[in-house]
C-alpha positions as CSV (number, residue, x, y, z in Angstrom):
1,L,0.1,0.4,0.2
2,R,2.9,2.2,1.0
3,G,4.3,1.8,-2.6
4,A,0.9,2.5,-4.3
5,F,0.6,5.3,-2.6
6,T,4.0,6.7,-2.8
7,G,3.6,6.2,-6.6
8,W,0.8,7.8,-6.8
9,V,2.0,11.1,-4.8
10,Q,5.1,11.2,-7.5
11,R,2.7,11.0,-10.5
12,T,0.5,13.4,-9.2
13,F,3.2,16.1,-8.7
14,Q,6.4,15.3,-9.9
15,S,6.1,16.3,-14.0
16,T,6.2,20.2,-15.3
17,Q,2.8,20.0,-16.8
18,A,1.5,19.3,-13.2
19,A,3.9,21.9,-11.6
20,T,2.4,24.7,-14.3
21,A,-0.9,23.3,-14.0
22,S,-1.2,23.3,-10.3
23,Q,-2.4,27.3,-10.4
24,N,-5.8,25.5,-11.8
25,T,-5.9,22.5,-9.8
26,C,-4.8,24.8,-6.6
27,A,-7.0,27.7,-7.7
28,A,-8.6,29.8,-4.9
29,D,-11.9,31.1,-5.4
30,D,-13.2,34.8,-4.9
31,K,-13.4,34.6,-1.2
32,A,-10.9,36.7,0.6
33,A,-9.1,35.9,3.7
34,S,-10.5,36.6,6.8
35,P,-9.3,40.0,8.1
36,V,-6.6,40.3,10.6
37,P,-7.7,40.9,14.2
38,K,-6.4,44.9,15.0
39,D,-4.3,44.1,17.7
40,C,-2.3,41.0,16.1
41,L,1.3,41.6,16.0
42,V,1.4,39.1,13.1
43,C,0.8,40.1,9.6
44,S,3.0,39.3,6.2
45,Y,1.7,38.4,2.8
46,N,4.9,38.6,0.7
47,E,8.9,39.2,0.7
48,W,8.7,43.0,0.0
49,D,5.8,45.3,1.9
50,P,7.2,47.8,4.4
51,L,9.1,45.4,7.2
52,E,8.0,46.3,10.7
53,E,8.8,43.4,12.8
54,V,11.4,40.6,12.3
55,I,12.7,37.7,14.1
56,V,16.5,37.4,14.0
57,G,18.1,33.8,14.5
58,R,21.2,33.6,17.4
59,A,24.5,31.5,16.3
60,E,25.1,31.1,19.9
61,N,26.0,27.6,21.0
62,A,25.9,26.3,17.3
63,C,26.8,22.9,16.6
64,V,27.7,20.5,14.1
65,P,25.3,18.2,13.0
66,P,25.9,14.8,13.1
67,F,26.8,12.9,9.7
68,S,23.8,11.5,8.7
69,V,22.6,10.5,5.5
70,E,20.2,13.4,4.9
71,V,23.0,15.9,6.0
72,K,25.4,13.9,3.6
73,A,23.3,14.3,0.8
74,N,22.6,18.3,1.3
75,T,26.3,19.0,1.9
76,Y,29.2,19.1,-0.1
77,E,31.8,16.1,-0.5
78,K,34.6,18.5,0.4
79,Y,33.3,19.2,3.9
80,W,32.2,15.7,4.6
81,G,35.1,15.2,6.5
82,F,34.7,18.5,8.3
83,Y,31.2,16.9,9.6
84,Q,32.5,13.4,10.1
85,K,35.0,15.3,12.7
86,F,32.9,17.7,14.4
87,G,29.5,16.3,14.1
88,G,27.9,16.9,17.7
89,Q,30.5,19.6,18.8
90,S,30.6,23.3,18.3
91,F,31.3,24.7,15.0
92,P,35.0,26.7,15.4
93,K,34.8,28.7,18.5
94,D,36.8,31.8,16.7
95,H,34.4,31.6,13.6
96,L,31.6,31.5,15.6
97,K,32.3,34.4,17.9
98,K,32.7,36.3,14.5
99,A,29.3,35.4,13.3
100,I,27.5,35.9,16.8
101,A,29.1,39.8,16.5
102,E,28.1,39.8,12.6
103,I,24.6,38.9,13.2
104,E,24.5,41.5,16.7
105,E,25.4,44.1,14.2
106,M,22.5,43.3,11.9
107,C,20.1,43.6,14.5
108,N,21.9,46.9,15.3
109,I,20.8,48.3,11.8
110,L,17.4,46.5,11.4
111,K,16.7,48.7,14.6
112,G,18.1,51.7,12.7
113,E,16.1,51.6,9.8
114,G,12.3,51.2,12.1
115,V,12.4,47.6,12.7
116,I,11.5,45.6,15.7
117,V,13.8,42.9,16.4
118,K,13.1,40.1,18.4
119,R,15.2,37.1,18.9
120,P,14.9,33.2,19.9
121,D,16.2,31.8,23.1
122,P,19.5,30.4,23.4
123,I,19.8,27.0,24.2
124,D,22.7,24.2,24.4
125,W,21.9,22.1,21.5
126,S,24.9,19.9,21.9
127,V,22.9,18.0,24.5
128,K,21.8,14.5,23.3
129,Y,18.4,13.4,22.6
130,K,16.5,10.0,21.7
131,T,13.2,9.1,20.0
132,P,11.9,5.8,19.6
133,D,13.3,6.4,16.0
134,F,16.2,7.8,16.4
135,E,19.0,10.1,18.7
136,S,20.9,13.2,17.7
137,T,22.0,15.9,19.1
138,G,20.9,19.6,17.7
139,M,22.2,22.3,15.7
140,Y,21.1,25.6,16.2
141,A,18.3,28.4,16.2
142,A,20.3,30.5,13.2
143,M,17.7,30.6,10.6
144,P,14.0,31.4,11.5
145,R,13.3,31.2,8.0
146,D,13.7,27.4,7.6
147,I,11.2,26.6,10.5
148,L,8.6,29.2,10.4
149,L,6.3,30.5,7.8
150,V,4.2,33.7,8.1
151,V,1.0,33.6,6.0
152,G,-1.3,36.3,7.1
153,N,-2.0,36.2,10.6
154,E,-0.7,32.8,10.7
155,I,3.0,31.2,12.2
156,I,3.2,27.7,10.5
157,E,6.2,25.8,12.4
158,A,7.5,23.7,9.7
159,P,8.2,19.7,10.8
160,M,11.4,20.0,9.2
161,A,13.7,16.7,7.8
162,W,16.7,16.6,9.4
163,R,16.9,14.6,12.9
164,A,19.6,17.5,14.2
165,R,16.7,20.0,14.0
166,F,13.7,17.9,15.5
167,F,14.1,19.9,18.6
168,E,14.4,23.5,16.9
169,Y,11.4,24.8,17.4
170,R,11.7,25.0,21.6
171,A,14.0,28.3,20.6
172,Y,11.2,30.0,18.9
173,R,7.8,29.1,21.8
174,R,8.3,32.0,23.7
175,L,8.0,34.3,21.0
176,I,5.0,32.2,19.4
177,K,3.0,32.2,22.6
178,D,3.1,36.2,22.7
179,Y,2.0,36.4,19.5
180,F,-0.6,33.8,19.7
181,N,-1.7,36.1,22.6
182,S,-1.7,38.9,20.2
183,G,-4.4,37.3,18.3
184,A,-2.6,35.5,15.8
185,K,-2.9,31.9,14.6
186,W,-0.8,29.6,15.4
187,T,-0.3,26.2,13.7
188,T,2.1,23.2,14.0
189,A,2.5,21.2,10.8
190,P,2.3,17.2,11.6
191,K,5.5,16.5,13.7
192,P,7.8,13.4,11.4
193,T,8.9,10.8,13.3
194,M,12.1,10.8,11.2
195,A,11.9,6.9,11.3
196,D,14.7,5.1,8.7
197,E,11.9,5.0,6.3
198,L,11.8,8.9,5.6
199,Y,15.3,8.5,3.7
200,D,17.2,6.6,1.5
201,Q,19.4,5.2,3.4
202,N,21.6,4.1,-0.1
203,Y,20.8,7.5,-1.8
204,P,23.8,7.7,-4.2
205,I,25.9,11.2,-4.3
206,H,29.6,10.1,-4.7
207,S,29.9,13.5,-7.1
208,V,27.6,16.3,-8.6
209,E,26.9,14.4,-11.5
210,D,25.3,11.5,-9.4
211,R,23.2,14.7,-8.1
212,H,22.1,16.6,-11.4
213,K,21.1,12.8,-12.9
214,L,18.8,12.0,-9.2
215,A,17.5,15.7,-9.4
216,A,16.4,15.3,-12.9
217,Q,14.8,12.2,-12.2
218,G,12.9,13.7,-8.9
219,K,15.3,11.5,-6.8
220,F,16.2,13.1,-3.2
221,V,17.1,11.5,-0.1
222,T,14.0,12.4,1.6
223,T,10.9,9.6,0.7
224,E,7.3,10.0,0.7
225,F,7.3,7.9,3.9
226,E,5.2,10.9,5.9
227,P,5.0,14.5,5.4
228,C,8.3,16.8,5.6
229,F,8.7,20.1,4.7
230,D,11.2,23.2,5.8
231,A,9.8,26.7,5.5
232,A,12.6,28.0,3.5
233,D,11.5,26.0,0.5
234,F,8.4,28.1,0.0
235,I,8.4,31.6,-0.9
236,R,5.2,34.1,-0.9
237,A,3.6,36.6,-3.3
238,G,0.6,37.5,-2.0
239,R,-2.4,34.9,-3.1
240,D,0.3,33.1,-4.6
241,I,2.9,30.9,-2.8
242,F,5.9,28.7,-4.8
243,V,7.4,25.9,-3.5
244,Q,10.0,23.1,-5.2
245,R,10.4,19.6,-4.0
246,S,13.6,19.3,-2.2
247,Q,16.0,17.3,0.0
248,V,14.1,18.7,3.1
249,T,10.6,18.9,1.2
250,N,8.5,16.2,-0.3
251,F,5.5,16.2,-1.7
252,M,3.4,15.1,0.9
253,G,4.6,18.2,3.0
254,I,3.7,20.2,0.0
255,E,0.2,18.7,-0.3
256,W,-0.2,18.7,3.4
257,M,0.5,22.9,2.9
258,R,-1.5,23.3,-0.1
259,R,-4.5,21.3,1.6
260,H,-4.2,24.0,4.8
261,L,-3.8,27.1,3.1
262,A,-7.0,26.8,0.4
263,P,-8.8,28.0,-0.4
264,D,-7.6,31.7,0.4
265,Y,-3.6,31.2,-1.0
266,R,-2.5,29.0,-4.2
267,V,0.5,26.8,-3.8
268,H,2.5,26.1,-7.2
269,I,5.1,23.5,-7.4
270,I,8.1,25.1,-9.7
271,S,11.3,23.6,-10.0
272,F,15.0,24.1,-10.8
273,K,17.9,22.6,-12.7
274,D,19.6,22.2,-9.3
275,P,21.5,19.2,-8.6
276,N,21.0,20.0,-4.5
277,P,17.6,21.4,-4.0
278,M,17.4,22.9,-0.6
279,H,15.7,26.0,-0.1
280,I,14.2,28.2,-2.6
281,D,15.6,31.5,-1.7
282,A,19.0,31.5,-3.2
283,T,17.7,30.1,-6.4
284,F,14.2,32.0,-6.7
285,N,13.6,35.0,-4.7
286,I,10.5,37.5,-5.2
287,I,11.6,40.8,-4.1
288,G,8.8,42.9,-5.3
289,P,5.4,42.5,-7.4
290,G,6.2,40.8,-10.5
291,L,10.3,41.3,-10.1
292,V,12.0,37.9,-9.1
293,L,16.0,37.3,-9.2
294,S,16.4,33.9,-10.5
295,N,19.7,32.3,-10.3
296,P,21.6,31.9,-13.5
297,D,23.3,28.5,-12.7
298,R,19.6,26.6,-11.4
299,P,17.2,27.9,-14.2
300,C,13.5,27.3,-13.8
301,H,11.4,25.0,-15.9
302,Q,8.4,26.9,-15.5
303,I,9.8,30.5,-16.2
304,E,7.1,30.9,-19.0
305,L,4.7,30.9,-16.2
306,F,5.8,34.5,-14.8
307,K,7.2,36.0,-18.0
308,K,3.8,35.5,-19.6
309,A,2.2,37.2,-16.2
310,G,4.0,40.1,-17.0
311,W,6.7,39.7,-14.4
312,T,10.4,40.7,-14.6
313,V,12.7,38.2,-14.7
314,I,16.6,39.3,-13.6
315,Q,19.7,37.1,-13.2
316,P,22.1,38.2,-10.5
317,P,25.6,38.6,-11.4
318,V,27.9,35.8,-10.2
319,P,29.0,36.1,-6.5
320,L,32.6,37.4,-5.2
321,I,32.8,35.2,-2.2
322,P,36.5,33.5,-2.8
323,D,36.6,29.7,-3.0
324,D,38.6,29.3,0.4
325,H,36.0,30.5,2.5
326,P,34.2,27.8,4.4
327,L,30.2,27.1,3.3
328,W,29.7,24.6,5.5
329,M,26.2,24.2,4.8
330,S,25.4,26.7,1.3
331,S,26.7,28.0,-2.0
332,K,27.9,30.8,-2.9
333,W,24.6,32.4,-4.0
334,L,23.8,33.4,-0.7
335,S,24.5,36.9,-2.1
336,M,21.0,37.0,-3.9
337,N,19.5,35.7,-0.5
338,V,18.5,39.1,0.3
339,L,16.1,40.9,2.8
340,M,13.7,43.4,1.2
341,L,13.1,46.0,3.9
342,D,10.4,47.5,1.2
343,E,10.1,47.9,-2.3
344,K,13.1,50.5,-2.5
345,R,15.2,49.4,0.1
346,V,17.4,46.0,0.5
347,M,19.8,44.3,2.8
348,V,22.8,43.1,0.7
349,D,26.1,41.7,1.1
350,A,28.8,44.6,1.9
351,N,31.3,42.6,0.2
352,E,29.2,41.9,-2.9
353,T,29.5,45.0,-5.2
354,S,28.6,43.3,-8.3
355,I,24.7,42.9,-7.1
356,Q,25.0,46.3,-5.2
357,K,25.2,47.8,-8.4
358,M,22.5,45.7,-9.7
359,F,20.0,46.8,-7.1
360,E,20.9,50.6,-7.5
361,K,20.5,50.1,-11.5
362,L,16.7,48.8,-10.0
363,G,16.5,52.1,-8.2
364,I,16.6,50.3,-5.1
365,S,18.7,51.4,-2.5
366,T,20.8,49.3,-0.6
367,I,22.2,48.7,3.3
368,K,25.3,47.0,3.0
369,V,25.7,44.7,5.9
370,N,28.8,42.0,6.7
371,I,28.0,38.7,8.1
372,R,30.3,36.7,5.9
373,H,31.0,34.7,8.9
374,A,27.5,33.8,9.8
375,N,27.3,32.5,5.9
376,S,28.9,30.0,6.5
377,L,26.4,28.5,9.1
378,G,24.1,28.1,6.4
379,G,22.3,31.5,5.1
380,G,22.3,34.9,4.1
381,F,20.0,37.9,5.0
382,H,16.9,36.1,4.1
383,C,17.7,32.6,6.1
384,W,18.7,34.4,9.2
385,T,15.1,36.1,9.3
386,C,11.5,35.7,9.6
387,D,9.7,38.7,9.2
388,I,6.7,38.9,11.7
389,R,4.8,42.1,10.4
390,R,4.8,43.8,6.9
391,R,2.4,46.8,6.6
392,G,0.1,45.4,3.2
393,T,-2.6,43.5,2.3
394,L,-3.4,40.3,0.5
395,Q,-3.4,41.1,-3.3
396,S,-2.6,38.9,-6.2
397,Y,0.1,39.3,-8.5
398,L,0.1,36.3,-10.8
399,D,-3.5,37.0,-12.2
């Protein structure tokens, strides 16, 4: 039965045609979303309305995740020795100290721009835990974008897909309870067991060529055993929300989100020529109404959907980050992982002068911040934040 169901899920979602047609399959009716309560602190519909309140992650106590099969599938071979040696231990102390200082400065700059900044609680991530299905140590609460998705006045806790991130939600519970008490909706997606069946234990990833071939076939380390997704595989544009099937987000997880958000929101599956898809915002980052940054190294298979809707598709310049800078969990394309403070202000890497010039040509002022050491932990400005409140209303930008 499980095999039949998995086959059904793959047939339903895997093809490009199904992804393009999802705007019809998942179409919302004309019913407007329920108005946000007057005193609610949570309200965000897209990635670019004026930012008023944001959660910024913490690098404190960050630990290297154990080198399990899902971690191996999401990292580059040159770093596998690092994970094997330091899994369950702290990231290099000197590097971590610099990352913490960078994020503190980033918070100060956001406050200077008039944004309210909230932080998760510090937690000892080195503590080992055990469930009936696995045991692990934790990782960090550095990337709130990975675990929290704000849709209107609702905060959705993602179920995640890495065992090292099973208890990551604990760092955010104090904040979420406060938002809930202000009138926000609070939803926790079904927590996966993370049993061995959720992962392809024999996933072959000995080279980039292997990864390209498997991704083209729609094969990933996560199976369809149970729903899983990281919130960072979703990107919002009002009534339309775009998502990719990746190493950490499966079709069951996408289907759970589609049903949960219907009928007010439409969930569209899009895909890319990407050997290791994990989180959409360094591949396809929507920065304004009908304006998207599309990674030239990972072209979108459904790009005509956006062009036909009149969107402007921009290919950002090649990143300038040097090859010898450690990026333990990400690619150089964090340069396009920017945070829009509004349509005319963007927080961007102080070192990436090429993309700064690109924004300036678009008439967007750049707020330059250096988080190069924080980048090493796996994220750029978009990853390190979760926008809680943006001043705007629910609109459609695709029709």
